[in-house]
C-alpha positions in Angstrom: 100.0 134.8 78.7 103.4 133.6 77.6 105.4 135.7 80.0 103.1 134.6 82.9 103.5 130.9 82.0 107.2 131.4 81.7 107.5 133.0 85.1 105.3 130.3 86.7 107.4 127.6 85.1 110.6 129.2 86.5 109.0 129.5 89.9 107.9 125.8 90.0 111.4 124.7 88.9 113.0 126.8 91.6 110.6 125.4 94.2 111.2 121.9 93.1 115.0 122.3 93.1 114.8 123.8 96.6 112.8 120.9 98.0 115.0 118.1 96.7 117.2 116.3 99.2 119.5 113.4 98.3 122.2 111.8 100.3 125.7 112.8 99.7 129.0 111.8 101.4 130.1 114.2 104.1 133.3 116.1 103.6 133.6 117.0 107.3 136.2 114.7 108.9 134.9 115.3 112.4 131.3 114.4 111.5 132.5 111.3 109.6 134.5 110.1 112.6 131.7 110.7 115.1 129.2 108.8 113.0 131.7 105.9 112.3 132.5 105.6 116.0 128.8 105.4 116.8 128.2 102.7 114.2 131.2 100.7 115.5 129.6 100.7 119.0 126.5 99.2 117.4 128.4 96.3 115.7 131.7 95.7 117.6 132.1 92.3 115.9 133.3 91.9 112.2 130.4 92.0 109.8 132.2 89.9 107.1 135.4 88.0 106.7 138.5 90.0 105.7 139.1 93.7 105.7 136.1 96.0 105.3 135.8 99.3 103.4 135.7 102.5 105.5 132.3 103.4 106.9 130.2 105.5 104.5 128.8 108.6 106.3 126.3 110.6 104.3 124.2 113.7 104.8 120.5 113.2 104.0 119.1 116.5 105.2 120.8 119.6 106.7 119.6 122.9 108.0 120.3 126.1 106.0 123.2 127.1 108.3 124.6 123.5 108.1 124.7 123.1 111.8 122.0 120.4 111.9 122.1 117.2 110.0 120.1 114.1 109.5 122.5 111.6 108.0 123.3 107.9 107.6 126.2 105.8 108.7 126.7 102.6 106.8 129.3 99.9 106.9 129.8 98.7 103.3 130.6 95.1 102.7 132.8 93.5 100.0 130.7 92.4 97.0 130.6 88.7 97.3 129.7 86.1 94.6 129.0 82.5 94.9 127.7 82.9 98.5 124.6 80.9 99.3 123.2 83.6 101.6 121.9 87.1 101.5 124.2 89.7 103.2 123.4 93.4 103.5 125.4 96.3 105.0 124.6 97.5 108.5 123.2 101.1 108.4 121.6 103.5 110.8 120.3 107.1 110.5 121.6 109.7 112.9 120.8 113.3 114.1 123.7 115.7 114.7 124.2 119.2 115.8 127.4 121.2 115.4 128.4 123.2 118.5 131.5 125.3 119.5 132.8 122.1 121.1 132.2 119.9 118.0 129.5 117.6 116.8 126.8 116.2 119.1 125.6 113.0 117.4 123.1 110.3 118.2 122.0 107.2 116.3 118.4 106.4 116.0 117.4 104.4 119.1 120.0 106.0 121.4 118.7 107.9 124.4 120.3 111.2 123.3 118.4 111.2 120.0 115.2 112.4 121.6 116.9 115.4 123.2 118.5 116.4 119.9 115.2 116.0 118.1 113.4 118.4 120.5 116.2 120.9 120.2 116.1 120.9 116.3 115.0 124.1 114.7 111.2 124.4 114.1 111.7 125.6 110.6 113.9 122.8 109.5 112.1 119.5 110.2 108.6 119.1 108.8 105.7 118.1 111.0 105.7 114.7 109.3 109.4 114.1 110.2 108.9 115.2 113.8 105.9 112.9 114.2 107.6 109.9 112.7 110.9 110.5 114.7 109.1 111.1 118.0 107.4 107.7 117.7 110.9 106.2 117.4 112.4 107.7 120.5 112.7 105.4 123.5 110.7 106.8 126.4 110.5 103.6 128.4 111.9 100.1 127.8 109.1 97.9 126.4 108.6 95.1 124.0 107.6 95.8 120.5 104.0 94.9 119.7 103.5 91.9 117.5 100.8 93.9 115.6 103.1 96.1 113.5 100.4 98.0 111.6 102.4 97.3 108.4 101.3 95.4 105.3 103.5 93.5 103.0 105.7 95.4 100.5 103.7 94.8 97.4 100.2 95.3 96.0 97.3 94.2 98.2 95.5 91.1 96.8 98.7 90.0 94.9 100.7 86.9 95.9 104.5 86.9 96.1 107.0 84.2 97.2 108.8 84.2 100.6 112.2 83.3 99.1 114.1 83.6 102.4 112.6 83.1 105.9 113.6 85.2 108.9 117.3 85.9 109.0 119.8 88.6 110.1 121.6 91.3 108.0 124.5 88.9 107.4 122.5 85.6 107.4 123.0 83.9 110.7 123.5 87.2 112.6 121.0 87.9 115.4 118.3 89.1 115.6 116.5 87.6 112.7 115.0 90.9 111.6 114.7 90.3 107.9 112.7 88.4 105.3 113.3 88.0 101.5 110.4 88.4 99.0 110.2 88.1 95.2 107.6 87.7 92.5 104.6 89.4 91.0 105.3 92.5 89.0 108.4 93.2 91.1 107.1 96.6 92.2 108.0 97.1 95.9 105.4 99.3 97.6 105.3 101.0 101.0 103.6 98.7 103.5 102.5 101.8 105.5 102.9 105.5 105.2 106.3 106.8 106.4 109.0 109.3 105.9 111.6 108.2 103.3 115.4 108.3 103.4 117.9 106.7 101.0 121.5 105.9 101.5 124.3 104.2 99.3 122.8 105.6 96.1 124.8 103.9 93.4 124.1 102.5 89.9 120.3 103.0 90.2 120.2 101.1 93.5 120.4 102.0 97.2 119.3 101.3 100.7 115.8 102.7 101.4 114.3 103.4 104.8 110.8 104.3 105.8 110.3 105.8 109.2 106.7 105.1 110.2 104.9 107.0 112.9 104.1 104.0 115.2 107.5 103.2 116.5 108.4 100.9 113.6 110.8 101.5 110.6 111.3 99.3 107.6 114.3 99.0 105.3 114.7 97.7 101.8 117.9 96.5 99.9 118.7 95.0 96.5 116.0 97.2 94.7 116.6 98.9 91.4 114.8 101.7 89.6 114.2 103.6 92.9 111.6 106.3 93.2 112.8 109.9 93.1 111.0 111.2 96.3 113.3 113.5 98.2 114.7 112.5 101.6 112.5 113.7 104.5 109.2 113.5 102.5 106.3 111.4 103.6 105.1 108.7 101.2 101.6 107.1 101.4 100.9 103.5 102.0 101.2 101.7 98.7 103.6 104.3 97.2 106.2 102.9 94.8 109.7 102.4 96.3 111.6 100.5 93.6 111.7 97.1 91.8 113.1 93.8 93.0 116.7 93.3 91.8 120.2 92.2 92.5 121.5 95.6 93.5 124.5 95.7 95.8 125.2 99.5 96.1 127.1 99.0 99.4 128.3 95.5 98.8 127.1 92.2 100.2 125.6 89.3 98.3 122.4 88.2 96.7 121.0 84.9 95.5 118.6 86.3 92.9 116.3 89.2 92.2 114.3 90.0 95.4 113.9 92.6 98.1 115.5 92.2 101.5 112.9 93.6 103.9 114.0 94.4 107.5 112.1 95.6 110.6 113.3 98.1 113.2 111.6 99.2 116.3 112.6 102.4 118.1 116.0 102.3 116.3 116.8 98.7 117.2 116.8 95.7 114.9 113.5 93.9 115.7 113.0 90.1 115.4 110.3 89.3 112.9 109.3 86.3 114.9 105.5 86.5 115.8 105.1 89.8 114.0 102.0 90.5 111.8 102.5 91.8 108.3 99.8 92.0 105.6 97.5 89.6 107.5 100.2 87.0 108.2 102.0 86.2 111.4 105.7 85.2 110.7 107.7 82.7 112.7 111.4 82.1 112.8 113.0 78.7 112.3 115.9 77.2 114.2 118.3 78.4 111.6 118.4 81.5 109.4 116.2 81.5 106.2 113.9 78.9 107.7 110.5 79.6 109.4 107.0 80.1 108.0 104.0 82.4 107.9 100.6 81.5 109.4 97.0 82.8 108.9 93.7 81.3 109.9 95.2 77.9 110.8 97.1 77.7 107.5 100.8 77.7 107.1 103.2 78.8 104.2 106.8 77.6 104.3 109.8 79.2 102.6 109.3 79.1 98.9 105.5 79.4 99.2 103.3 82.2 98.1 101.8 84.8 100.4 98.7 86.9 99.4 98.8 90.4 100.7 95.6 90.9 102.6 94.0 94.2 103.2 93.8 95.2 106.9 92.1 92.9 109.3 94.8 90.4 110.3 97.3 92.9 111.6 95.7 95.6 113.8 97.7 98.8 114.5 100.0 98.7 117.6 98.4 99.6 120.9 99.9 99.8 124.4 97.8 96.9 125.5 98.8 94.5 122.7 102.3 93.3 123.5 104.2 90.1 123.5 
């Protein structure tokens, strides 16, 4: 039995090693430039005062022949202290194909992303990835449904604090697509099943993204002790993502241990105003970090505690339920 066990162990180790995908910075200058240019078109205005580091372009997944890439383009920020605001780097995933004429590249949410997705090799992207990404492609201009189909990013039945109401990735920036949460056991959990990708992995922290299969994506910043799930794998609702922290792997600022939760719809930053999450409907204030959450006639302001309710209050998106 010992030889059989040994062979099986080696086989499992090899299979595990082959399936692991982790983001790494590209060494291809042409790919780096194409991704950086695409990100610059998304945010033509400065994201922070002073000079910014060069954009970070990473490869999350690539085909065996290295001609197809799912990657991330991120604009790191200076690490800021003493700032009374929560600032996070702008980041987007992209799909790219290398041709004889160079790299064809599209950011999530761009019209050309769908064409690249359909042309990608069948034996490269998994069925889970294709389903999730197809839901993100823009087939017609429409408003995102208020019913996101997502829970809150912690255990159902537990109560956490809303430490920062709706705000943008750099505080006052529009749209207000983000909310800050903290409390409980600090374990950040997937609010719905999705395909996971990580960027800016440094010092046990990173920027985590879940691509759900209903047109929505969600992102998470400042976490520590991240999970070890490989990029491109599907995680279940309630799966562990990381713990609340002060992580600044790609710079920015933080006002205390928490998770910065952001909402994206079909590749575009989506305002959280009027959106349902975990049985609560969220409303923006007149300024960043203000606002409140409402349920059954009750209201919780910033600093208050929100219980994560199971199902019920936030039905899955449908074509008929729109703003």
